[in-house]
N, C-alpha and C positions, 0 to 999 in steps of 0.2 A: 490464408496468405501467415507469415510467421513478423514475431516485432522485427526488423530488420538490425533496427541502431537503437541508440539511444534516440534520436532523436526522433524513432517512430516510437517510441514507450514513451515519451512524452511525452507525442502526439497524443497518442492515445488516451494518456492521463489527463489531458486537461480540459478533450474534451468529457470523459467523463467527469469532470470538477465544472464545466460549464453546465453540463443537466441541472447535474446537482444545484448549483448557482440559484437557477432559473426556478427550479422548484424549491427554492428555501428548506435544503435537507444536509445542512453541513454534513459531510463523515473525515474522520482519521481512521487512516489505515497505517499499519505498519507492516513494510515487503522486508522478501528475501531472493534470496535468486539468483537467476542470470539475469532479470531485469534489473531488480533492485543495484549489480554490478555493474549493470550498462551505463546505470545513470547515471554513479559517483566515477564512470572513467578508469575501472580496474579490467574491465574483458571486454572488447567486440566481440558482440556473437549473436546473431542470431537466436529467438528464442519466443515460444506459443504460450506461455503465456505472464503474466502474474500474479507472484506468490504471496495473498494475505496471511504474517505468518498473529497479528491482534488486531484490534479497534483501541478506536482509545475516544477519549470527552473530547468532540469537537466544540471549540469558544462559540458562544455565539454569534451569530453575521454580523452585531453590530459594532461586532469589541475586534471581527478578522483581519483588522489593516491592523491593531494594535503591537509591536514589540512581544507585547506578553502574553497578548492571546496564542497561545501558540495548546497542542494538545497536550492531557494530561490523562494519569490513568488508565494506561494499558492493560486490558481484558482477554479472555479466548476471544474469536469472533463469534457473533450467535448462526449457529446452522438451523434456515440459511443465514445468510448475509441479510444484511436490512432489505427491505423489498426496491427503496430509492436507490438504491448503490445499485443491485442485481438489473433495474429499469433499464437505470442508467449507462452500465459494461456492459447489455446487450444492443441497443439501440446504436452502439459506436462499432461493437462484432457486426454489427450489420451495415455501418457504414463503411466499416473500416475492410468488411468482408476476414475476421477473425472469427477464430472458435468462439461456437457457444462459453465455455469455459476460460475466456481465457485472463479473468479477475476470478480468484478461485479461494477459496482456503486450504486446498488440503496441508502445507504445513501446519496446520495451528495441532496440527499429532502431537508437536513440539512440548506442547503444555503438558502432556503426562507425564514425561519426562521432566518435566522443570526446565523455566528457564532461568538466567544465568541472575546469579541477587546482582542487583543496581542496573539493570538491564534497561527499566527506563528510563533512571536520569539520566542513562550515554547516545538520546535518540536526541538528532536533531532536525528536524522537521523542515521541509520542505510544502508549498502552497502552492496546488491546483485549483483556485480559485472554490469553490467549496468543497475539493476533496484536497488532505494534508498525505505525506507521509514521510518516513527520517531518511533521512541526504546521506546518515551514517549505516552504511552497511554492517549489518549480524552478527556477519556469518562466523569472524574470530570469537565471537561470545557463544554461538551457538558448537562452535567443536568445540570449543571447554568443556561445555557443557555434556558433551556426546564422553569428551575423556576420563570423565567425573563418575561415569555409568560406570 
């Protein structure tokens, strides 16, 4: 099954966030690609995955509701991704009949070419319980980085 709409993507990420919250394992991811563009309302198209570009330091659970408690310090996602995140994604994949790799770090290869300067300061975050991702598409930043090569 594909993630056919922003609502379906939103639901899948919400489920991952709820599972992470139950395990008291907050995570913060920076996503891009079709899923991010769908959630931002820029496009309406089905996608098979949610692409993770980066991870960030998640706020401590006791501060998660505070306005200033948002993830900071993006970094290349570890390979493999944290087990709490992959375990939650695997459960959601099973429950929603999604591909096993629907949540993946394939685009992290962009780190080799370098990320645009100041990217971290332009990220705006959205919270899915214990999962955070940036609301702002970084597509234009990545296009600029590719053009500079």
